[in-house]
BAROVEX-780557 format. One line per 10 residues: number of its first residue (from 1); their letters; for each residue y, z, x of N, C-alpha, C. Coordinates in nm, 2 decimals, padded with zeros to 4 digits. Layout:
BEGIN
NUM> A> Y:Z:X:Y:Z:X:Y:Z:X ~ ...
//
This chain:
BEGIN
1> XXXXXXXXXX> 11.17:05.18:-08.69:11.05:05.11:-08.72:10.99:05.18:-08.84 ~ 10.94:05.10:-08.94:10.89:05.16:-09.06:10.75:05.08:-09.09 ~ 10.65:05.16:-09.10:10.51:05.10:-09.12:10.51:05.01:-09.24 ~ 10.59:05.03:-09.34:10.60:04.93:-09.45:10.64:04.80:-09.41 ~ 10.72:04.79:-09.30:10.77:04.66:-09.25:10.66:04.57:-09.20 ~ 10.55:04.63:-09.15:10.44:04.56:-09.09:10.31:04.60:-09.15 ~ 10.31:04.63:-09.27:10.18:04.67:-09.33:10.08:04.55:-09.34 ~ 10.14:04.43:-09.35:10.05:04.31:-09.35:09.98:04.30:-09.22 ~ 10.04:04.33:-09.11:09.98:04.32:-08.98:09.87:04.43:-08.97 ~ 09.90:04.55:-09.02:09.80:04.66:-09.01:09.68:04.62:-09.10
11> XXXXXXXXXX> 09.70:04.56:-09.22:09.59:04.52:-09.30:09.51:04.41:-09.24 ~ 09.58:04.31:-09.18:09.51:04.20:-09.11:09.42:04.25:-09.00 ~ 09.47:04.35:-08.92:09.39:04.41:-08.81:09.27:04.48:-08.87 ~ 09.28:04.56:-08.97:09.16:04.62:-09.03:09.07:04.52:-09.09 ~ 09.12:04.42:-09.16:09.03:04.32:-09.21:08.95:04.24:-09.11 ~ 09.02:04.21:-09.00:08.96:04.14:-08.89:08.85:04.23:-08.82 ~ 08.88:04.36:-08.81:08.78:04.45:-08.75:08.66:04.45:-08.83 ~ 08.67:04.46:-08.96:08.55:04.45:-09.05:08.48:04.32:-09.04 ~ 08.55:04.21:-09.04:08.49:04.08:-09.03:08.41:04.07:-08.89 ~ 08.47:04.12:-08.79:08.41:04.11:-08.66:08.28:04.20:-08.65
21> XXXXXXXXXX> 08.28:04.32:-08.71:08.16:04.40:-08.72:08.05:04.33:-08.80 ~ 08.09:04.27:-08.91:07.99:04.20:-08.99:07.93:04.09:-08.92 ~ 08.02:04.01:-08.85:07.97:03.90:-08.77:07.87:03.94:-08.66 ~ 07.91:04.04:-08.59:07.82:04.09:-08.48:07.69:04.14:-08.54 ~ 07.69:04.21:-08.65:07.56:04.26:-08.71:07.48:04.14:-08.76 ~ 07.54:04.04:-08.82:07.47:03.92:-08.87:07.41:03.84:-08.75 ~ 07.49:03.83:-08.65:07.44:03.75:-08.53:07.32:03.82:-08.47 ~ 07.31:03.95:-08.48:07.19:04.02:-08.43:07.06:03.98:-08.50 ~ 07.08:03.93:-08.62:06.96:03.89:-08.70:06.94:03.74:-08.71 ~ 07.01:03.67:-08.63:06.99:03.52:-08.63:06.88:03.49:-08.53
31> XXXXXXXXXX> 06.82:03.37:-08.55:06.72:03.32:-08.45:06.80:03.28:-08.33 ~ 06.74:03.27:-08.22:06.80:03.23:-08.09:06.92:03.32:-08.06 ~ 06.90:03.45:-08.07:07.01:03.54:-08.05:07.07:03.53:-07.91 ~ 07.00:03.48:-07.81:07.05:03.47:-07.68:07.17:03.37:-07.67 ~ 07.18:03.28:-07.76:07.30:03.19:-07.76:07.42:03.25:-07.83 ~ 07.40:03.37:-07.89:07.51:03.43:-07.96:07.56:03.56:-07.89 ~ 07.51:03.58:-07.76:07.55:03.70:-07.69:07.70:03.71:-07.67 ~ 07.76:03.60:-07.63:07.91:03.60:-07.61:07.98:03.63:-07.74 ~ 07.93:03.57:-07.85:07.99:03.59:-07.98:07.98:03.74:-08.02 ~ 07.87:03.80:-08.00:07.85:03.94:-08.03:07.94:04.03:-07.95
41> XXXXXXXXXX> 07.95:04.00:-07.82:08.04:04.07:-07.73:08.18:04.07:-07.77 ~ 08.23:03.95:-07.80:08.37:03.93:-07.84:08.40:03.99:-07.98 ~ 08.30:03.98:-08.07:08.31:04.05:-08.20:08.34:04.19:-08.18 ~ 08.26:04.26:-08.10:08.27:04.40:-08.08:08.40:04.44:-08.01 ~ 08.44:04.36:-07.91:08.56:04.39:-07.84:08.68:04.37:-07.94 ~ 08.68:04.26:-08.01:08.79:04.23:-08.10:08.80:04.34:-08.21 ~ 08.69:04.39:-08.26:08.69:04.49:-08.37:08.76:04.62:-08.31 ~ 08.73:04.66:-08.19:08.78:04.78:-08.13:08.94:04.76:-08.11 ~ 08.97:04.65:-08.05:09.12:04.62:-08.03:09.20:04.62:-08.16 ~ 09.14:04.55:-08.26:09.21:04.54:-08.39:09.23:04.68:-08.45
51> XXXXXXXXXX> 09.13:04.76:-08.45:09.14:04.90:-08.50:09.25:04.98:-08.42 ~ 09.25:04.96:-08.29:09.34:05.03:-08.21:09.49:04.99:-08.24 ~ 09.50:04.86:-08.25:09.64:04.80:-08.29:09.68:04.86:-08.42 ~ 09.60:04.86:-08.52:09.64:04.91:-08.65:09.67:05.05:-08.65 ~ 09.60:05.13:-08.57:09.63:05.27:-08.56:09.76:05.30:-08.49 ~ 09.78:05.23:-08.38:09.90:05.25:-08.30:10.02:05.21:-08.39 ~ 10.01:05.10:-08.46:10.12:05.06:-08.55:10.15:05.16:-08.66 ~ 10.04:05.22:-08.71:10.05:05.32:-08.82:10.12:05.44:-08.78 ~ 10.12:05.48:-08.65:10.19:05.60:-08.61:10.32:05.56:-08.54 ~ 10.36:05.43:-08.55:10.49:05.38:-08.50:10.51:05.41:-08.35
61> XXXXXXXXXX> 10.40:05.39:-08.28:10.41:05.42:-08.13:10.48:05.30:-08.07 ~ 10.56:05.33:-07.96:10.63:05.22:-07.89:10.54:05.12:-07.82 ~ 10.42:05.16:-07.80:10.32:05.07:-07.73:10.27:04.96:-07.83 ~ 10.30:04.97:-07.95:10.25:04.88:-08.05:10.27:04.73:-08.02 ~ 10.38:04.70:-07.96:10.41:04.56:-07.93:10.32:04.51:-07.83 ~ 10.30:04.58:-07.72:10.21:04.54:-07.61:10.06:04.53:-07.67 ~ 10.02:04.63:-07.75:09.89:04.63:-07.80:09.87:04.51:-07.90 ~ 09.97:04.48:-07.97:09.96:04.36:-08.06:09.95:04.23:-07.99 ~ 10.02:04.22:-07.88:10.01:04.10:-07.79:09.86:04.09:-07.74 ~ 09.81:04.20:-07.70:09.67:04.19:-07.65:09.57:04.16:-07.77
71> XXXXXXXXXX> 09.60:04.22:-07.88:09.52:04.20:-08.00:09.51:04.05:-08.04 ~ 09.63:03.98:-08.03:09.64:03.84:-08.06:09.55:03.76:-07.97 ~ 09.56:03.80:-07.84:09.48:03.73:-07.74:09.33:03.74:-07.76 ~ 09.29:03.86:-07.79:09.15:03.89:-07.81:09.10:03.82:-07.94 ~ 09.18:03.82:-08.04:09.15:03.75:-08.16:09.13:03.60:-08.14 ~ 09.22:03.55:-08.06:09.21:03.40:-08.03:09.07:03.37:-07.96 ~ 09.04:03.46:-07.86:08.92:03.44:-07.79:08.79:03.45:-07.88 ~ 08.80:03.55:-07.97:08.69:03.57:-08.06:08.68:03.45:-08.16 ~ 08.79:03.41:-08.21:08.79:03.30:-08.30:08.74:03.17:-08.24 ~ 08.78:03.15:-08.11:08.73:03.03:-08.04:08.58:03.03:-08.03
81> XXXXXXXXXX> 08.52:03.15:-08.00:08.38:03.16:-07.98:08.31:03.14:-08.12 ~ 08.36:03.21:-08.22:08.30:03.21:-08.35:08.30:03.06:-08.41 ~ 08.41:02.99:-08.38:08.42:02.85:-08.43:08.31:02.76:-08.38 ~ 08.26:02.80:-08.26:08.15:02.72:-08.21:08.02:02.73:-08.30 ~ 08.01:02.83:-08.37:07.89:02.86:-08.46:07.92:02.85:-08.61 ~ 08.05:02.82:-08.64:08.09:02.83:-08.78:08.03:02.73:-08.87 ~ 07.99:02.61:-08.82:07.93:02.51:-08.91:07.80:02.55:-08.96 ~ 07.73:02.64:-08.88:07.59:02.68:-08.93:07.59:02.82:-08.98 ~ 07.69:02.90:-08.95:07.69:03.04:-08.99:07.82:03.08:-09.06 ~ 07.80:03.12:-09.18:07.92:03.16:-09.26:07.99:03.28:-09.20
91> XXXXXXXXXX> 07.91:03.37:-09.15:07.97:03.49:-09.10:08.06:03.46:-08.98 ~ 08.03:03.36:-08.90:08.11:03.32:-08.79:08.24:03.25:-08.84 ~ 08.22:03.17:-08.94:08.34:03.10:-09.00:08.44:03.20:-09.05 ~ 08.38:03.30:-09.13:08.47:03.40:-09.19:08.54:03.49:-09.08 ~ 08.46:03.52:-08.98:08.52:03.60:-08.87:08.63:03.52:-08.80 ~ 08.61:03.39:-08.77:08.71:03.31:-08.71:08.84:03.31:-08.79 ~ 08.82:03.29:-08.92:08.94:03.29:-09.01:09.01:03.42:-09.01 ~ 08.94:03.53:-09.01:09.01:03.66:-09.00:09.08:03.68:-08.87 ~ 09.02:03.64:-08.76:09.08:03.65:-08.63:09.20:03.57:-08.62 ~ 09.20:03.44:-08.68:09.32:03.36:-08.67:09.44:03.42:-08.75
101> XXXXXXXXXX> 09.40:03.48:-08.87:09.50:03.55:-08.95:09.56:03.67:-08.88 ~ 09.47:03.75:-08.82:09.52:03.86:-08.74:09.61:03.83:-08.63 ~ 09.57:03.72:-08.55:09.65:03.68:-08.44:09.79:03.64:-08.48 ~ 09.79:03.56:-08.60:09.92:03.52:-08.65:10.01:03.64:-08.69 ~ 09.95:03.74:-08.76:10.02:03.86:-08.80:10.07:03.94:-08.68 ~ 09.98:03.95:-08.58:10.02:04.03:-08.46:10.14:03.96:-08.39 ~ 10.13:03.83:-08.38:10.24:03.75:-08.31:10.37:03.76:-08.39 ~ 10.36:03.76:-08.52:10.48:03.78:-08.61:10.54:03.92:-08.59 ~ 10.45:04.02:-08.58:10.50:04.16:-08.55:10.57:04.16:-08.42 ~ 10.51:04.11:-08.32:10.57:04.11:-08.18:10.71:04.04:-08.18
111> XXXXXXX> 10.71:03.92:-08.24:10.84:03.85:-08.25:10.95:03.93:-08.32 ~ 10.91:03.99:-08.43:11.00:04.07:-08.51:11.05:04.19:-08.43 ~ 10.96:04.26:-08.36:11.00:04.38:-08.28:11.09:04.34:-08.16 ~ 11.05:04.23:-08.10:11.13:04.18:-07.99:11.27:04.14:-08.02 ~ 11.28:04.08:-08.14:11.42:04.04:-08.19:11.51:04.16:-08.23 ~ 11.44:04.27:-08.26:11.52:04.39:-08.30:11.58:04.46:-08.18 ~ 11.51:04.45:-08.07:11.55:04.52:-07.94:11.62:04.43:-07.85
//
């Protein structure tokens, strides 16, 4: 396994983490914050999982496949929630897009690793 082989996935994970942190912070400053509670929770969870996946891939740990599977699932959940608010909030739209990209990259990584073994 060579980190250059999946640098796109590592980048997508870090970019998603940043987008999620930005979204959570922006949501905290929106009116009617109570309707954004789930969005903020998922943003924070997704950011953590994305950073963990990127770090585990960067050290070529064997657990990277399982963590990337989880990352894709968390990204999907976060994107689903952010898309509910995307029409009115650019930060949610941008976060959803980053989450979808990250989920795709993680699934591609998983497929590639599973086909090798």
